[in-house]
C-alpha positions in Angstrom: -11.9 49.9 37.8 -8.8 48.4 39.2 -5.2 48.7 37.9 -5.8 45.8 35.5 -8.8 47.7 34.0 -11.4 45.2 35.4 -14.4 46.3 37.4 -13.7 45.8 41.1 -16.6 43.3 41.5 -15.3 41.1 38.7 -12.0 40.4 40.4 -11.4 37.0 42.0 -11.2 37.1 45.8 -7.7 37.7 47.1 -5.7 34.6 47.8 -8.0 32.2 45.9 -7.9 30.7 42.4 -11.6 30.8 42.1 -13.9 33.5 40.6 -17.3 34.1 41.9 -18.5 36.5 39.1 -18.3 36.2 35.4 -19.3 38.7 32.6 -20.8 36.8 29.7 -22.4 38.6 26.8 -22.7 41.7 28.9 -24.6 39.9 31.7 -23.1 39.5 35.2 -23.3 35.9 36.3 -22.7 35.2 39.9 -21.8 32.0 41.6 -23.4 32.1 45.0 -22.6 28.7 46.7 -22.6 25.0 45.8 -24.6 24.9 42.6 -26.5 28.2 43.1 -26.1 30.7 40.3 -27.6 34.1 39.5 -28.0 36.1 36.2 -29.8 39.3 35.4 -31.1 38.2 31.9 -34.8 37.6 31.2 -34.3 33.9 30.5 -32.9 33.3 34.0 -35.6 35.4 35.7 -38.3 33.3 33.9 -36.7 29.9 34.1 -34.1 29.9 36.8 -31.4 29.0 34.3 -30.0 30.5 31.1 -27.2 30.0 28.6 -25.1 32.5 30.5 -25.1 30.4 33.7 -24.5 27.2 31.7 -21.4 28.9 30.1 -20.2 30.1 33.5 -20.6 26.6 35.0 -18.5 25.2 32.2 -15.8 27.9 32.7 -15.7 27.2 36.5 -15.4 23.5 35.9 -12.6 24.0 33.4 -10.8 26.2 35.9 -11.1 23.5 38.6 -9.7 20.9 36.2 -6.7 23.1 35.3 -6.1 23.8 39.0 -6.1 20.1 39.9 -3.6 19.4 37.1 -1.4 22.3 38.1 -1.5 21.6 41.9 -2.4 17.9 42.5 -3.2 16.9 46.0 -0.4 15.2 47.9 -0.5 11.4 47.5 -2.5 11.4 44.3 -1.2 9.7 41.2 -1.1 11.7 37.9 
């Protein structure tokens, strides 16, 4: 656990606004790269997708939208 009380592996990488791991319903969901996700639940092991990964995808997309609103690229119109 770190000072904030979160497990070390659940922290976002230093200096980035993106998370690579999420804890959803007690299952660790990891974003590997591009659109590749991993979860330890039975549904994911059997089908390659699960409700945990779908929820994490939605969370990651929402974070990206918030980040774009907060820090628009130079030259873009709001």
